[in-house]
N, C-alpha and C positions, 0 to 999 in steps of 0.2 A: 561773520566771515563766510565767504563762499566756499563750501566744501565739495562742490561738484568736480568730477574728474574731467579734464580736457578730452575732447573727442579723439585727439591724436593718441593720447595715452591709452584710451579704451581700445582703439584699433590695434595698438602695439601689443596690449595685453592679450587680446583675442588671438592675434597672429602667433604670439609666443606660445600660448596654450595649445593651439592647433599643431604647431611644430613639435612641441614636446609629446603630444599624443601620437603623432605620426612616428616619432623616433621610438617611443615605447612599444608601439605595435610592431615595428620592424624587428625589434629584438627577438620576438617570438615567431617571426615568419621567415621562411626561406627566401632567397632572392626572387624578385618579381619575374613572372613569366608571361608570355602572350596569353590572351583571353582563353584560347582553346585549351592550352596546357593548364591554365589556372583551374579550369573546370575539372580536369582529370585529377590534379593534385588536391583539390578541395573536396569534391563530392565522391569520387571513387573510393577513397578510404572510408567515408561514412557508409557507403553502400556495402562495403566489405564487413564493417562492424555490424550493420543491421543483418546481414546474411548470417554472421556468426551467432548473433542473438537469436535469430529465428531457428537455427539448427539446434542450439543448446536448449531452447525451450521446447521445440517440437518433439525431441526425444523423450520428454516427460509426459506429454499430453495423453498418451494411452498407457501410462505406466501403472496406474492404479484406479480403482473405482472412486466415485465421488466422496470427498471428505464431507464431514457433517456440515461445515460452513457452506460448502458449495451446494449441497442438497437443500439447506435452509433457504439460501437466497434465491435459487432457481424456483423452488416450490412456492416461496412467497410471491415471486414475480407472477407465476401462473394465477395465484389467488387474486392478486391485485388487478390483473388484466380482466379476469372474470367479473370482479367487482365493478371495474370501470365500465365494462361493456354491457353487462347484464344485471348489475345490481346484486350479485351473489354476496352472501355474508362473508366477511373476511376477518381473520384474526387481527388483534390490535398490535400489529408488528411495530408501529411507530413508537409504542410505549417502551419497547425493549431493544429495538435495533440500534446499532451504533452509527446509523446513517439513514437517510430518508428511504423508506421502502418503495417510494414512487419513482426513484431514479434508477440506480443500478439493477435492482431485482427485476424491473420491467424490461430493461435492455437485455439482461442475461436470459430471461425467460423467452424473449423473442428469438434470441440466438439458439436456444435449445429447441424451439419449434422448428427452426430451419435445419438443424443438423445434430441435435442431441448434445451430450456432454462434450464431445470433441469440439463442436462449434462454439460452445461457451468458453472453452479454454483457448481456442483460436481468437476469440474476441479479446481476451486478456492479452494475448500476444500482440494483437493489433494496437491495443492501448499502449503497451509498454514500448513497442517500436516507435510510436509517435512521441512518447516521452523522451526516448533517446534522440530523436530528431530535434525536439525542442532544446535538449541539452546542447547539442551541437550548434544550433543557431544562436543560442544565448551566449555560449562561450566564444564562438567565432566573432560575434559583435564586440565583445569586450576585449578579447586577447588574441584573436587570430585563429587561423585554421589548424595550425599545429597543435595548439592547446586544445582546440575543439576535438581533434582526433583522439588525443590522449584522455580527455575527460570522458568521452563516450566509450572508449575501449575499457577504461577502468570500471565504468558503470555496468557494462555488459559482463565483465568478468566476475562480478559479485554473485554469490549464491542466492541471496535474497532477490536480486533482479531476475535471475533465471527462474526462480520459483514463481514470482508474480507474473512472469511472462507466460506461464502455463497453468495458472491456478485461478479458478472462477470465484473471486471475491471482490468486495468493494474496492480493495486497495489499488488494483491496477488502474481502474477508471479515475479514482480520486488523485492518485499520483500524477497521472497524465494531465488532468485539468490543472493541478497545482503547477506542473512543469510549464505549461503554456502560459499560465498567469505570470510566472517568473520571466519567461521569454518576453512577453509584452511589457513587463516592467523594465527589462533591459532596453527594449526597443524605444520605450518612452524616454529613457535617458540619453538616447543617441539620435534624437530628432524625430521620434515617432509621433509626437503631438498628442492631442487629447483622444484621438481614436484609439491609440495604444493604451492610454490610461483607462478608458472605458473597457477595452477588451481584458486588460489585466484584472480589473475589479470584478468583472463578470466571471472570468475563469476561476479566480480565487473563491468567490462566493459559491459557485457550482461545486468546486472541490470540497468546500466545507460542508455543504448540504449532502454531498454524496457520501462522505465519511467525516464524522464530526472531529476526529483526531487530526484532520488536516489543519485545523485552526492553530495547532502548535507551530506550524511553519509560516503562517500568515505574516507575523512580524518580520520574518526573514525576507519575504518577498518585498514587503514595504521598505525594509532596509536596503535592498538592492536598488529600489527606485530612488533612494536617497544618495547612496554612495557611488553607484556605477555611472559611467558616462560623463557628460558635461555638467558643469555647474560651479566651477571655481573651487574654493576651499572646501574641506571636508564637511564643515558645518555651516556652509553659506546659506543665506536666506533662500536662494533659488532651490537648493537641494531640500531644505526643510519644507518649503512650500509644496514642492512636488510630492513629498511623502504625505503631507497632511491632506492634499487633494485626493490622492489615491486612497487614503484611509477612509475619507468621507464617502467616496463613491463605493468602496467595498462594503462599508456599513449599510448603505442604502440598499445595495443589491442583496446583502445577507439578511437584513432584518425585515424587509418588505414581505417576503413569504411567511415569516414567522408570525405575522399578525393573524393569519388564518390557519396556523399549523401548531396549535397548542400541544397536541400529543407529541409532535416532533420535538418541541422544546422540552417536554417532560422526558422523552427518550434521551435527548442530549444530556440533560441534567443527571439522569440516573446511570447512563452508560459511560459518560465521559467526564463531566464536570465533577460529579460526586461519586466516582467509581470506588467501590469498596477495596481497600488495600488488601494485597495478598500476603503470603507468608514466606515467599522465597527470600533467602538471604541476599544481602547486597552483593556479596562476592560471587554468588552464582549468576545473578542477572548481569553483572559487569563482565563476568567471564564469557557468557553466551554472546553478549554484544561484541566483545573483543574478538571472538572467534569469527563473527560474520563481517564486521567492518573495521576491526582494529587496525590492520595494516593501512587501509585507506585513510583513517583518521590521523595516523602517524604522518603519512605523506602530506595531508592537508595542513597539519600543524607546522611541519617543516616549511611548507609553502608560505605560511604566515610569517615565520621568522625570516625567511629569505626576502620577502617583500618589505619587512621592517628594515633589514640591513640596506636594501636598495633605496629605501626612503631616506635613510641617514646619509646616503651618498648622492642624493639628488636625482636618482634614476627612477623613482616612483613617488607618487604623491601620498599625502596623508589619507586621502579618500581611498586610495588603493589598499592601504594597510587596513583601514576599517572594513573595507569590503572583503578582503581575505579573511579577516577575523570573523566577520559575520558568516561567511560560508562555512568556516570550520565549526562555529557554534551551531549552525543548522545541522551539521552532521552528528553532534553529540546530544541534541535535544531528546531524541527518542530514548537512548540509554539512560540519560539523566532522569527523565520523567518516570521511567519504569523502575529505576532504582528507588526513586522517591516513594512509589506505591508498592514496592516489594513484589513485583510480579514479572515473569518473563513471558506471560501469555501474549501472543501476537507480536512479540518483539522482533522475530525474524522477518516480519512484514513491515513493521513501523520503521526499522532502521533504514530501509531502502528509501523512504521519503527524505531523510536527512542526507543519505548517501548521494542523492542527486545533486545537492548543493556542494557537499564536500568534494565531489569529483571535479568540480570546476577549479577549486583551489589546488587539488592534487594534479590535475591536468596541466595547469600553468607551470607548476614545479617541473614536471617531466618535460614540458616543452622548453623550458629554460635550459635544462640539462642537455636535451637533444641538440638545440641550436648552438650551445656553447661548444659541445664536443664536435659538432659538425664543422664549426668554424675554426677551431684550434687544433683538432686532431684529424678526424676523417669521418665522413658520414657513416661508415661502417661501425665506428665506435659508438656513435649516437644511437644507432639502431640497436646495437647489442646491449648497451646499458639499459635502455628503456624496455627492451624485450625481456630482460632479466627481472623486471618489475611486473610487467603486465602478464607474461606467460604463467608464472607460478600462481598469481591471483586467479587466473582463468581456470587452471587445473584444479585448485582447491575449491573454487566456487562451483565447478561442475560436480565435484564430489559432494559438496554440502547440499546442493539443490536436490540431487538424487537421493541423499539420505533423508532429507526433509519430506520428500514425496513418498518415502516408504514408512513413515512414522505412523500412519493410520491403517487400520485393518481393511483388508479386501472384503467388501460386503456382497460380492456376487453370489456366494453360497447362501447367505442369509436371504437375499431377495428371491433366489430360486426356490428356497424352502418355503417361503411365505406365499409366493405367487398363487399356488393352487387353492389357498384357503381364505384369502382376503377378498372382499367384494363390497360394493356399495350397499349401505343399509344402516341398521342401528347398532351393529356390533362395534365394540371399541377395542383398540389394541394398545396395550401398555408396552412401549418399546423404548429402551434407553437409546438416546440419540436417534429418535424416530425419523428425523427429517430425511435421512438417506433412503431408507426403504419407502417412505412416503413419496419421495421424488421419483424413484424408479417404478412405483406402482400407482402413480397418479391417475392413470386411465381407469383403474378399477376400484378406487376408493375415493373418499372425500376427506378434506383436512380435519373436520371435527372428530373423525373416527380414531385419529392417532393421538396418543397421549404420551408424555414423557414422565419421568419420575421426580422432576424438580418442581417445588412449590405447589404440590397437589393438596387439595382439600376434598373431604367427602362427608356427606351428611348421612348418618346412620338412619335407615328408613324406620327403625323401631323406636329408638330413643330420641330421634330428631336432633341429636347432638352433632355439631360440625367438628370434624377432626382435621388435622393438618400434618404434613410431613409423613414420616414412616407409619405412624398409627392410622392415618387416613388410607394409605395404600393397603395396609394389612386388613382393615375393615372392608375395603372394597373387594379385595381378593376373597375374603371369607364369604361375601355375598355373591361371588362369581360374576362380578361386575364386568370384568375384562375377559374376552374370549381368548385372547393370546397375550402372553407376557414374554418379553425378551429381555434378558439381562446380559450385560457384557463386562460389568465391574470396572467401568472407566469413568463415567460422568458422576455417578453417585454410589461408590463402592460400599459405603456404610449402610445405605438404604437397601442395597442389593442383599447384603448379608442378613439384615433384619427381616427381609421379605421372604427369603428361602424357606424357613420353617413354616411360615403362614401358607405358602403355596402348597407345601406337602400336606399340611393339615386340612386344607380346603379341597383336596382331591385333584389338584392340578397335576398333570403328568408331563414328564419331559418328552417332548416330541422328537427333538433332535438337538445335538450339539454340533455347531458348525465352527471349525477352526479356520482361521484366515490363512490363505495360501501365500499371503504377501509378507506378513510380519513374523509368522511362526509362533507368536505368543498371543495373538488376538483370538478371542473365542466368544461365540454367541450361544447362549442356552435358551432354547425355545420351549415354553410351557403352553399347553393347551388346557382350557377349562374342561371339567368333567362333561363328557358327551360331545365336545366340540371336535370336528374333523373326522368323525367316524361316519362311514358310508352306510 
């Protein structure tokens, strides 16, 4: 029996599908306007959102000294550049970094060369602004400019977005690359062709290499390539083939560099794949996530339910429902994963990756509310109701980001106290969270001179016995191995307590106690070895 579909039926099906898509889009768009006005109503709101994001981020950029993560990545970038250009020895960052030390650290070090810490934070702002642009473009292609505006407004309102827009870590660059990967996945589903597929795969792979945790959202991007745009039924062969092809290209782009990057693979295994579980209660991790993105996830979930109802009424397709659900799941991935491993560490940054996706579903919901009120009541009602959602989120987000920026100690006093005494040579400095002073004092020291208190070993010169942990540090202090010791009771408080009596017995004297001017409770205690620092 001949099962082929007549050409006339195919043409009718295509026409009906296109008509349905045009109708669905019009429901989320204001009445059509001339081309010049369309530019104003489409791009001007985005520019205003970007301006708000820049202002909210810039107010934080000079609000505190470098955080330990910032100092670590910038300092590592300098070392990598020296290694690449001059063959200088470099620490094995790849074995313990949660992203490739050859990507973001090199970029951020070059920014620091150009303009110091402020320039590195402005680089993060630039990354996050482009992530917002990618969110607008992706949402507009799928749901129109009204939904795109609300999606971006929600994204910028979040405290984690404002933090990453002013904070020099892997996350801003990785999130931006992931965002553009998602945009090109959307473009692929709306007639972009294989060039869009290649771009999506490359951006996804770059995001994953920049920060390994980005892999958590790779299935979400691939799911977008399946359910968004054209392709017939939700699980049609066209959609499935599109997802498979993108997956293959992404795997090729991801795995080819891994052939010559064994240490990077080891770093991924230890920092991401087999990360040691923490001890934070599930309730605490869930509560912190709810504080940062809870309202957004509620909006996204309502958006899923509304899309399901519309599907039952024939006003949305099954693919629309699956896509909305996928975007919501993307938003809960970070909290779910960190609840699984019982740690809130970096949660305030990771939730923003998922928020990028959840903002699309929530933006569509607000667009539906706005368009419905505009048509049935008045445009003022639409503006008022949606403003009552976005404005409080922005207010609380601004407070959250400022609070997060004040959580670490101001290190300016510590750096000033150490500056006259540290210099290039054979002297070694044992400093808790040493990367911050090492970054600020990079011109007058070398990286092997700085040591921290984590995972240390020491071979006793008399017994030849190798010790580890606190006993190793106690033995090294007894032998006056370190010229300077700085404790702040944050990274390794148990070791700090164990080390204090050994410092006193070995004749180390307290040179200065520095209190943070930022947090009020941060404190650095600087010890000098006997005879060190005396003129």
